[in-house]
C-alpha positions in Angstrom: 14.4 3.2 10.2 11.9 5.9 9.3 10.3 8.7 11.3 7.1 10.8 10.9 9.5 13.4 9.5 10.2 11.4 6.3 6.6 11.7 5.2 7.2 15.2 3.6 8.7 13.8 0.3 6.2 12.5 -2.2 6.5 10.5 -5.4 4.2 9.9 -8.3 3.9 6.4 -9.6 2.0 4.9 -12.4 1.0 1.2 -12.2 -1.0 -1.3 -14.1 -3.6 -3.6 -12.9 -1.2 -6.5 -12.3 1.3 -4.3 -10.4 -1.6 -3.1 -8.0 -2.5 -6.6 -7.3 1.0 -7.9 -6.7 1.9 -4.9 -4.5 -1.1 -5.3 -2.3 -0.3 -9.1 -1.9 3.4 -8.1 -0.9 2.0 -5.5 1.6 -0.4 -8.0 3.1 2.2 -10.6 3.5 4.5 -8.1 5.2 1.8 -6.9 7.3 0.6 -10.4 8.3 4.2 -11.5 9.1 5.3 -8.5 11.0 7.9 -9.4 13.4 7.8 -6.4 15.6 9.3 -3.0 15.6 8.2 0.7 15.5 4.3 0.9 15.8 4.3 3.9 13.6 6.0 1.8 10.8 3.5 -0.9 11.2 0.6 1.6 11.0 2.1 3.0 7.9 2.3 -0.5 6.3 -1.4 -1.0 7.3 -2.3 2.3 5.7 -0.5 1.3 2.5 -2.0 -2.2 2.6 -5.4 -0.9 2.8 -5.0 1.9 0.2 -3.8 -0.9 -2.3 -6.7 -3.1 -1.3 -8.9 -0.3 -2.3 -7.2 0.1 -5.6 -7.3 -3.8 -6.0 -11.1 -3.7 -5.7 -11.4 -1.0 -8.2 -9.3 -3.1 -10.7 -11.6 -6.2 -9.8 -14.8 -4.4 -10.6 -13.4 -2.6 -13.6 -13.3 0.9 -12.5 -10.8 3.5 -13.7 -9.7 6.7 -11.9 -11.8 8.5 -14.4 -15.0 6.7 -13.6 
């Protein structure tokens, strides 16, 4: 579906605290229920899941990007 060449295009997104938590939950469920496929795609999902976990921790302890 995706290749490493698709990583060149970047997007900026603004999310509120609730969105961060919900996206992390969705990524975790998707990763945990991985049915197989391209190992590169699975690694990218894990990277995103871990990134949103970090954001979720920042939300939990009340940090903002400016702190």
